[in-house]
C-alpha positions in Angstrom: 14.5 8.1 -12.9 16.4 5.2 -11.2 19.7 6.1 -9.7 21.6 3.9 -12.1 20.0 5.6 -15.1 20.8 9.0 -13.6 24.4 8.1 -13.1 24.7 6.7 -16.5 23.2 9.8 -18.0 25.6 12.0 -16.1 28.5 10.0 -17.2 27.4 10.2 -20.8 27.1 14.0 -20.6 30.6 14.3 -19.1 32.3 11.7 -21.2 30.8 12.7 -24.6 32.9 11.2 -27.3 35.3 9.6 -24.8 36.0 6.4 -26.7 37.1 8.1 -29.9 39.1 10.6 -27.8 40.9 7.8 -26.2 41.8 6.3 -29.5 43.0 9.6 -30.8 45.4 9.7 -27.8 46.9 6.4 -29.0 44.7 4.3 -26.7 46.4 5.3 -23.4 45.8 2.5 -20.9 43.5 3.0 -18.0 44.0 1.4 -14.5 41.2 -0.1 -12.5 41.3 -1.1 -8.9 38.6 -3.7 -8.3 37.4 -6.1 -5.6 38.9 -9.6 -6.0 35.5 -11.2 -6.5 35.0 -9.4 -9.8 38.0 -10.9 -11.5 36.5 -13.3 -14.0 33.6 -11.1 -15.0 35.6 -7.9 -15.1 38.4 -9.5 -17.1 35.8 -10.5 -19.7 34.3 -7.0 -19.8 37.7 -5.3 -20.0 38.7 -7.6 -22.9 35.4 -6.8 -24.7 36.1 -3.1 -24.2 39.6 -3.3 -25.5 38.6 -5.2 -28.6 35.9 -2.5 -29.3 38.0 0.6 -28.6 41.7 -0.3 -28.8 42.1 1.0 -25.2 44.0 -1.2 -22.9 42.4 -1.8 -19.5 44.7 -2.8 -16.6 43.0 -4.2 -13.5 44.5 -4.7 -10.1 42.4 -7.1 -7.9 42.5 -7.3 -4.1 40.3 -6.8 -1.1 38.4 -3.5 -1.3 40.0 -2.4 1.9 43.5 -2.8 0.6 42.7 -1.0 -2.6 41.0 1.9 -0.9 44.1 2.4 1.3 46.3 2.2 -1.7 44.3 4.9 -3.4 44.6 7.0 -0.2 48.3 6.5 -0.4 48.3 8.0 -3.9 48.4 4.8 -6.0 47.7 5.6 -9.6 44.1 4.3 -10.2 41.6 5.8 -12.6 38.5 3.9 -11.4 37.7 2.1 -8.1 35.1 -0.7 -7.9 34.4 -1.8 -4.3 32.5 -4.8 -2.9 30.7 -2.7 -0.4 29.6 0.9 0.1 31.7 1.5 3.2 35.1 1.6 1.4 33.7 3.8 -1.3 32.3 6.1 1.4 35.8 6.0 3.0 37.3 7.5 -0.2 34.5 9.9 -0.8 34.9 11.3 2.7 38.5 12.0 1.8 37.7 13.6 -1.5 39.5 10.9 -3.4 36.7 9.9 -5.8 34.5 12.0 -8.0 31.0 11.6 -6.4 29.1 12.6 -9.5 30.4 9.5 -11.2 29.5 7.1 -8.4 27.0 4.3 -9.3 25.9 1.0 -7.8 26.8 -1.5 -10.5 26.2 -5.0 -9.2 24.8 -7.2 -6.4 25.8 -10.7 -5.2 24.8 -13.5 -2.9 26.6 -15.0 0.1 27.0 -18.8 0.3 28.6 -21.5 2.4 30.9 -23.8 0.5 32.7 -27.1 1.0 35.3 -29.0 -1.1 33.6 -30.7 -4.0 34.1 -34.1 -2.5 32.7 -33.2 0.9 29.5 -34.8 2.2 28.6 -31.9 4.4 24.9 -31.2 4.1 22.6 -29.1 6.3 20.3 -26.1 6.0 22.0 -22.8 6.2 20.0 -20.9 8.8 19.4 -20.5 12.6 20.5 -23.5 14.5 22.7 -24.9 11.7 25.4 -27.3 13.1 28.4 -25.3 12.1 30.7 -26.4 14.9 30.0 -30.0 14.3 30.4 -29.7 10.5 33.8 -28.0 11.0 35.1 -30.9 13.2 38.7 -30.1 13.9 38.9 -27.8 10.9 38.4 -24.0 10.4 35.9 -21.8 8.6 37.6 -20.0 5.7 36.4 -16.4 5.2 37.8 -13.0 4.2 39.0 -11.0 7.2 35.8 -9.9 8.9 37.4 -6.9 10.4 38.1 -5.1 7.1 37.2 -7.1 4.0 33.6 -6.7 2.7 33.0 -10.4 2.2 34.1 -11.1 5.7 31.9 -8.3 7.1 28.9 -9.7 5.3 29.8 -13.2 6.5 30.1 -12.1 10.1 26.8 -10.2 10.0 25.1 -13.3 8.6 26.6 -15.6 11.3 25.6 -13.1 14.0 22.0 -12.9 12.7 21.8 -16.7 12.6 23.3 -17.2 16.1 26.4 -18.9 14.8 29.1 -16.3 15.3 30.0 -17.4 18.8 30.8 -20.9 17.5 32.7 -19.6 14.5 34.8 -16.7 15.7 37.5 -18.8 17.3 37.6 -21.2 14.4 38.3 -18.8 11.5 40.9 -19.1 8.8 41.1 -15.4 8.0 42.0 -14.7 4.4 43.3 -11.4 2.9 40.4 -11.4 0.3 37.5 -13.6 -0.7 39.4 -15.4 -3.5 42.0 -16.5 -0.9 39.2 -17.9 1.3 37.9 -19.7 -1.8 41.3 -21.2 -2.4 41.5 -22.5 1.2 38.4 -24.6 0.6 39.3 -25.6 -3.0 42.6 -27.0 -1.8 40.9 -28.9 1.0 42.7 -26.9 3.7 39.3 -25.9 5.3 36.2 -28.0 5.4 33.9 -25.0 5.0 34.1 -21.4 3.8 32.0 -18.3 3.2 32.3 -16.6 -0.2 30.1 -15.0 -2.8 28.0 -17.1 -5.1 30.0 -15.9 -8.0 33.3 -17.1 -6.5 31.8 -20.6 -5.9 30.6 -20.7 -9.5 34.1 -19.9 -10.7 35.8 -22.8 -8.8 34.9 -26.4 -9.8 36.8 -27.8 -6.7 34.1 -26.5 -4.4 30.3 -26.9 -4.1 27.7 -24.8 -2.4 26.3 -26.2 0.8 23.7 -23.5 1.0 22.9 -19.8 0.6 22.6 -17.4 3.5 19.3 -15.6 3.8 19.6 -12.2 2.1 18.0 -10.5 5.2 20.7 -11.9 7.4 23.3 -9.4 6.2 23.4 -5.9 4.6 22.7 -5.9 0.9 25.8 -6.9 -1.1 26.4 -3.9 -3.4 29.4 -3.1 -5.7 29.7 0.7 -6.2 32.0 2.1 -8.8 33.4 5.6 -9.2 36.2 7.5 -10.9 39.1 8.5 -8.6 39.8 12.2 -8.3 42.4 11.8 -11.0 40.4 9.5 -13.2 40.9 9.9 -17.0 38.4 10.6 -19.7 39.0 7.0 -21.0 38.1 5.7 -17.6 34.8 7.7 -17.7 34.0 5.9 -20.9 34.9 2.5 -19.5 32.6 3.1 -16.5 29.8 4.1 -18.8 30.4 0.8 -20.7 30.2 -1.2 -17.5 26.8 0.2 -16.8 25.5 -0.4 -20.3 23.1 -3.1 -21.6 26.0 -4.5 -23.6 27.8 -5.7 -20.5 24.8 -7.0 -18.6 25.0 -10.5 -20.1 28.6 -10.7 -19.1 28.0 -10.0 -15.5 24.9 -12.2 -15.4 26.8 -15.1 -17.0 29.2 -15.0 -14.0 26.3 -14.9 -11.5 26.2 -11.2 -10.6 23.0 -9.3 -10.1 22.9 -6.3 -12.4 21.4 -3.3 -10.5 19.2 -1.0 -12.4 
């Protein structure tokens, strides 16, 4: 049985009648800490869940690194959704998530973007003229030292032989949506973001997609925190259901099965 199905079955067994139970408790709100790139899609899924169950879902968006460290510092979160496996591993090693609930939910793609009015056009691959295309400007990307989107971006540039030209020309952002904003406002001529971010912002356009084998697979794992509630178990089960698959696909995510 696929890992996603096993995790879903385990959650179903644990959660049981979690949705009615949450309603019986007066619809106590649940708090989700989620990677910034999930905002549009997860907002839609949370709204759908709230309408169906009466349970209020509160979502805090930021870089996965920042959220993981907040959870480590005892921030009150029921569920964590990271943009990479490393920050989920970080919490699991510290026994701050419930490993039995962990599941890989989604995938994504990495793209190079420019302002919508830009004429930049070149193949994204080995030998691409990145330095020339930047001119006197900088390359916007999430901090490659800690933020998943930045780590993926650095790995891709290294694989394509472009990191040496880029590393001294970075506009480091606190998360991928901040990097997107740098390009959307015309502050940077180019940026590296997820395909889903580019799709959510009409002021940018995609110059090209990075080869998927140029960086580690982009995976969004989710898990209940050590103190996660029964209502959060039900919400995680909902996120992995066929009901939400069209929501995530509409926003450009790859639903993992």
